[in-house]
Backbone bond lengths (Angstrom), bond angles and torsions (degrees), N, CA, C in turn:
res aa  C-N    CA-C-N  psi(-1)  N-CA   C-N-CA  omega(-1)  CA-C   N-CA-C  phi
1 M - - - 1.445 - - 1.501 111.71 -
2 E 1.261 117.08 1.77 1.460 119.54 -179.49 1.527 108.42 -72.01
3 G 1.280 116.60 136.15 1.467 119.30 177.98 1.521 111.87 94.77
4 E 1.324 120.20 -11.14 1.439 121.62 178.68 1.533 109.66 -79.07
5 E 1.294 116.60 142.31 1.459 120.84 178.68 1.542 108.07 -120.77
6 F 1.316 114.79 137.88 1.437 120.54 179.02 1.534 108.24 -114.60
7 Y 1.296 114.89 133.10 1.481 118.50 -178.59 1.539 108.11 -113.85
8 G 1.309 113.83 141.09 1.443 120.56 175.92 1.491 108.99 -107.84
9 A 1.343 114.17 -172.94 1.477 118.64 177.49 1.492 110.25 -67.74
10 A 1.352 115.62 141.11 1.450 120.70 -179.72 1.496 112.28 -67.52
11 Y 1.351 117.28 -35.67 1.479 121.34 -178.60 1.529 107.35 -104.99
12 K 1.300 115.77 118.69 1.481 120.44 179.92 1.526 111.91 -91.02
13 G 1.311 120.12 -12.03 1.438 122.19 -174.55 1.491 111.17 92.17
14 T 1.337 115.48 169.49 1.433 119.31 -176.75 1.525 111.64 -104.96
15 K 1.323 116.47 -11.18 1.466 119.97 -176.62 1.518 109.01 -145.91
16 Q 1.314 116.41 139.14 1.445 121.72 175.94 1.522 108.75 -88.08
17 F 1.317 118.69 130.47 1.458 122.99 178.51 1.495 111.49 -114.53
18 K 1.369 115.68 147.41 1.452 120.59 171.13 1.489 106.69 -84.83
19 Q 1.328 117.64 162.34 1.440 123.23 -176.85 1.524 112.77 -58.34
20 Q 1.355 114.96 -38.48 1.449 117.60 -177.88 1.565 112.28 -70.05
21 Q 1.332 116.81 -17.83 1.441 120.83 -177.72 1.546 113.63 -87.37
22 V 1.319 115.54 -16.69 1.459 120.53 -175.12 1.549 108.54 -87.82
23 K 1.301 117.73 124.69 1.463 120.86 177.22 1.508 109.15 -80.06
24 T 1.296 117.72 150.30 1.468 121.31 178.73 1.498 111.65 -79.66
25 A 1.276 117.16 149.15 1.481 121.91 177.32 1.516 106.96 -150.39
26 N 1.307 116.80 152.58 1.448 119.14 176.32 1.543 108.30 -104.05
27 A 1.309 115.88 -176.05 1.448 121.38 -172.27 1.521 113.47 -63.32
28 T 1.277 118.85 -24.90 1.460 122.21 -179.19 1.534 113.63 -79.50
29 G 1.311 113.41 -11.47 1.482 117.70 -179.82 1.518 113.35 92.57
30 F 1.341 116.69 -7.82 1.474 120.05 177.08 1.513 109.13 -98.19
31 G 1.304 115.98 144.38 1.508 119.68 177.65 1.480 110.53 -71.48
32 A 1.304 115.29 155.61 1.436 120.02 178.20 1.512 109.96 -72.81
33 A 1.322 117.93 154.44 1.473 123.59 -178.97 1.509 110.79 -62.90
34 A 1.308 118.96 -29.76 1.453 122.80 -177.59 1.518 110.04 -77.26
35 D 1.315 120.27 -15.45 1.469 121.08 -178.56 1.537 112.11 -58.31
36 D 1.336 118.16 -27.69 1.422 120.90 -179.86 1.537 111.64 -66.56
37 Y 1.332 115.89 -24.20 1.466 120.11 -177.21 1.515 111.40 -105.57
38 M 1.297 118.73 5.76 1.449 122.34 -177.46 1.512 111.04 -73.65
39 E 1.317 116.01 138.13 1.462 120.80 176.79 1.551 106.59 -108.85
40 R 1.322 114.32 157.98 1.481 117.49 175.00 1.527 107.84 -74.98
41 G 1.309 116.33 174.26 1.491 120.17 -179.52 1.514 113.27 -60.45
42 I 1.310 115.01 158.38 1.446 119.17 179.31 1.498 110.38 -86.30
43 D 1.314 116.98 127.70 1.444 124.09 177.98 1.515 107.43 -100.81
44 L 1.320 118.79 110.02 1.477 122.47 -173.52 1.580 109.23 -66.33
45 N 1.299 117.37 -32.45 1.474 119.10 176.20 1.539 110.01 -61.77
46 E 1.321 115.50 -42.36 1.475 119.15 -179.13 1.535 110.53 -70.60
47 E 1.287 118.55 -33.67 1.451 122.57 -177.25 1.520 113.02 -78.48
48 L 1.342 116.09 -39.96 1.486 118.74 -170.81 1.500 115.41 -103.44
49 I 1.323 118.86 -17.52 1.450 121.98 -177.57 1.481 111.18 -108.22
50 K 1.266 120.94 108.84 1.455 124.86 -179.46 1.499 115.24 -86.98
51 N 1.360 115.97 -34.23 1.446 120.88 -178.58 1.537 107.84 -133.17
52 K 1.317 117.12 91.05 1.455 122.96 -173.15 1.525 114.85 -53.91
53 P 1.323 119.65 -46.56 1.466 119.20 -177.92 1.521 114.26 -64.10
54 A 1.321 115.97 -24.09 1.486 120.50 -175.11 1.502 113.15 -102.97
55 T 1.361 117.87 6.47 1.436 122.06 -173.38 1.516 111.96 -112.74
56 Y 1.349 117.77 138.11 1.430 123.20 176.39 1.487 109.51 -139.48
57 F 1.341 117.05 165.59 1.440 123.77 179.81 1.533 106.87 -105.26
58 F 1.330 115.50 141.92 1.466 121.64 -178.36 1.492 108.59 -134.86
59 R 1.324 117.94 128.31 1.488 120.35 177.15 1.533 108.45 -91.03
60 M 1.337 114.92 123.96 1.476 121.57 -179.42 1.485 110.16 -72.84
61 K 1.352 115.04 134.94 1.457 120.34 174.37 1.572 104.85 -125.46
62 G 1.325 113.81 126.34 1.490 118.00 178.50 1.512 110.05 108.28
63 D 1.356 112.66 176.65 1.478 120.24 -175.71 1.514 111.53 -121.75
64 A 1.327 118.89 22.46 1.486 120.29 -177.41 1.517 113.73 -66.56
65 M 1.368 117.95 -17.69 1.438 118.85 -174.17 1.575 110.90 -122.52
66 K 1.338 115.78 27.19 1.444 118.83 -175.11 1.515 114.05 -65.79
67 E 1.332 119.20 -31.32 1.468 122.51 -178.94 1.557 108.37 -74.73
68 A 1.307 118.53 -13.14 1.447 120.19 175.81 1.534 110.62 -95.20
69 G 1.340 115.84 3.29 1.475 121.04 -179.81 1.534 114.42 85.55
70 I 1.330 117.82 14.15 1.456 121.82 176.95 1.519 106.55 -108.08
71 F 1.277 115.79 117.83 1.492 121.25 -175.50 1.497 112.30 -114.33
72 D 1.330 114.67 168.00 1.488 120.62 178.16 1.497 109.56 -55.20
73 N 1.319 117.59 133.86 1.438 127.04 176.35 1.540 114.60 78.93
74 D 1.327 117.66 4.66 1.480 120.61 173.95 1.518 108.68 -69.26
75 V 1.305 116.98 155.13 1.480 124.33 176.18 1.548 105.88 -101.04
76 L 1.330 114.31 124.16 1.456 119.17 177.37 1.530 107.62 -106.22
77 I 1.352 113.71 138.46 1.470 121.87 174.12 1.505 105.92 -98.13
78 V 1.309 116.76 114.98 1.443 121.36 -173.80 1.511 109.96 -114.13
79 D 1.319 116.77 130.87 1.461 122.48 -178.48 1.521 109.15 -114.22
80 R 1.324 116.64 116.96 1.468 120.76 -178.92 1.538 112.09 -77.79
81 S 1.350 116.13 -10.62 1.467 117.72 -179.71 1.529 114.29 -89.85
82 L 1.350 115.92 -9.88 1.448 120.29 178.46 1.536 109.22 -72.92
83 K 1.300 114.96 142.39 1.466 121.18 -176.71 1.543 108.69 -76.55
84 L 1.339 112.81 135.10 1.461 118.00 177.81 1.525 107.80 -71.29
85 A 1.334 114.44 128.82 1.507 117.98 -177.40 1.537 107.06 -140.08
86 N 1.307 114.97 160.90 1.427 121.10 178.96 1.501 110.10 -61.89
87 G 1.344 117.81 130.93 1.460 122.34 178.01 1.505 115.32 92.43
88 K 1.337 118.11 -9.66 1.490 121.75 179.73 1.536 109.02 -75.24
89 I 1.357 115.09 149.08 1.452 119.25 173.46 1.540 106.49 -89.15
90 I 1.296 116.36 133.95 1.442 121.48 -174.40 1.526 111.89 -128.56
91 V 1.331 115.23 160.57 1.465 122.07 166.11 1.513 105.35 -109.51
92 G 1.328 114.72 124.88 1.474 120.78 -177.90 1.514 111.63 -136.00
93 V 1.281 114.76 165.29 1.452 121.30 176.81 1.564 107.12 -116.54
94 L 1.303 115.76 119.32 1.439 121.81 179.43 1.517 110.05 -121.18
95 N 1.315 116.07 110.76 1.494 122.81 -174.43 1.509 112.58 51.36
96 G 1.323 115.97 43.47 1.477 120.88 176.37 1.516 114.18 84.54
97 E 1.301 120.38 -0.69 1.466 123.34 -179.23 1.540 110.04 -108.92
98 L 1.310 115.78 129.23 1.483 120.99 176.76 1.516 109.97 -75.57
99 L 1.344 115.54 131.21 1.444 121.81 179.36 1.546 111.10 -130.80
100 V 1.313 115.65 145.12 1.458 120.66 171.56 1.540 103.88 -116.35
101 R 1.324 115.24 115.85 1.451 120.17 -178.21 1.528 109.81 -148.30
102 R 1.354 116.90 166.52 1.425 122.81 173.91 1.531 109.13 -85.97
103 F 1.335 117.17 129.44 1.449 120.87 -177.93 1.506 108.58 -86.84
104 H 1.328 116.19 132.19 1.451 121.55 177.02 1.535 109.78 -136.15
105 K 1.315 116.40 127.98 1.460 121.70 -178.02 1.530 109.08 -124.10
106 N 1.319 116.35 128.72 1.447 119.11 171.40 1.547 109.62 -112.61
107 F 1.314 118.11 -162.72 1.468 120.81 -174.13 1.522 113.61 -62.49
108 S 1.327 117.50 -38.22 1.470 120.68 -173.02 1.506 114.77 -104.48
109 S 1.319 119.34 -30.17 1.479 118.58 -175.99 1.516 111.46 -150.72
110 A 1.327 115.24 175.83 1.451 122.86 178.61 1.496 110.30 -120.60
111 F 1.312 115.93 148.31 1.442 122.69 -176.94 1.524 109.96 -129.87
112 L 1.341 115.16 154.65 1.481 122.62 167.98 1.540 105.67 -110.15
113 I 1.322 113.52 115.57 1.469 118.64 -174.35 1.520 110.26 -102.95
114 P 1.350 117.25 123.28 1.499 117.95 174.92 1.542 110.01 -79.48
115 E 1.291 116.87 160.86 1.458 121.46 177.93 1.547 107.69 -110.91
116 N 1.324 115.21 48.46 1.450 123.60 -179.69 1.524 105.07 -156.91
117 N 1.342 117.64 128.90 1.436 122.73 -178.08 1.537 113.55 -65.54
118 R 1.312 118.81 -18.35 1.449 122.77 178.89 1.546 113.21 -68.30
119 Y 1.324 116.17 -21.74 1.454 122.36 -174.85 1.557 109.25 -109.50
120 K 1.298 116.26 149.07 1.458 120.72 177.86 1.483 111.63 -100.67
121 P 1.350 118.52 152.11 1.484 121.80 174.90 1.557 110.57 -61.87
122 I 1.265 113.82 149.14 1.495 119.73 -179.82 1.510 108.02 -109.88
123 N 1.320 114.90 121.54 1.448 120.66 176.33 1.545 108.83 -84.17
124 L 1.315 117.23 114.93 1.475 120.19 -176.77 1.482 115.09 -68.70
125 A 1.344 117.63 -18.39 1.451 120.63 177.37 1.527 112.58 -65.84
126 E 1.315 116.90 -21.79 1.495 121.80 -178.99 1.540 110.58 -81.99
127 F 1.322 119.23 -9.09 1.450 121.04 -175.51 1.520 110.32 -125.83
128 S 1.303 115.02 143.31 1.507 117.70 -178.08 1.541 111.38 -102.46
129 D 1.318 117.51 -18.49 1.484 122.07 -176.36 1.498 110.89 -105.33
130 F 1.351 117.82 81.29 1.439 122.05 178.84 1.517 109.94 -134.39
131 M 1.316 115.47 136.31 1.492 120.72 178.60 1.536 109.29 -144.74
132 V 1.317 116.15 134.65 1.471 123.23 177.90 1.550 107.02 -83.01
133 W 1.334 115.85 128.67 1.445 121.32 177.23 1.522 112.79 -100.42
134 G 1.287 117.57 -3.76 1.457 118.74 174.88 1.532 111.58 147.84
135 V 1.316 115.63 166.92 1.461 123.57 -179.97 1.546 107.17 -101.91
136 V 1.305 115.90 133.84 1.452 120.94 178.72 1.558 108.69 -72.90
137 A 1.319 115.20 120.63 1.476 120.30 -178.33 1.538 109.83 -93.74
138 Y 1.351 117.11 -40.55 1.476 121.59 -177.12 1.531 107.77 -147.90
139 S 1.369 113.55 154.76 1.416 122.77 176.07 1.530 106.73 -123.15
140 I 1.353 117.91 126.92 1.420 122.37 178.28 1.506 107.72 -104.55
141 H 1.311 115.57 117.89 1.484 122.29 -173.54 1.516 109.07 -118.28
142 A 1.321 116.15 125.06 1.489 118.72 177.46 1.523 108.36 -85.41
143 L 1.312 116.39 144.09 1.448 121.11 179.98 1.468 111.44 -88.92
């Protein structure tokens, strides 16, 4: 390859543009009619994370929530700023163990309900060391 010369374009332009900044055009120089309806790319951070400082990602281990569509190795987007409410799926710590369960509260006590018949509901009144780490906002599941 010694002695080979490569030539580039003579005019490099006066400004470097990112792909999102360049408008589309066809060979005639006129934009396509669909360009008026074109959207920019989808930013998953913008779509899925509403409160960045209070949000974290959590990788699910186990099958306790499979009936809710959360499977082993799924990535959960957990928001600590979301209000704990009856029926929400939460990440909590119970006696030092991380759990993902559905929160259910009735008049007298609160429960952590699994979405798998192999596991039993946990009555939180029986435990003193419980803390909610956040409400699951989204589950990302690979096919």
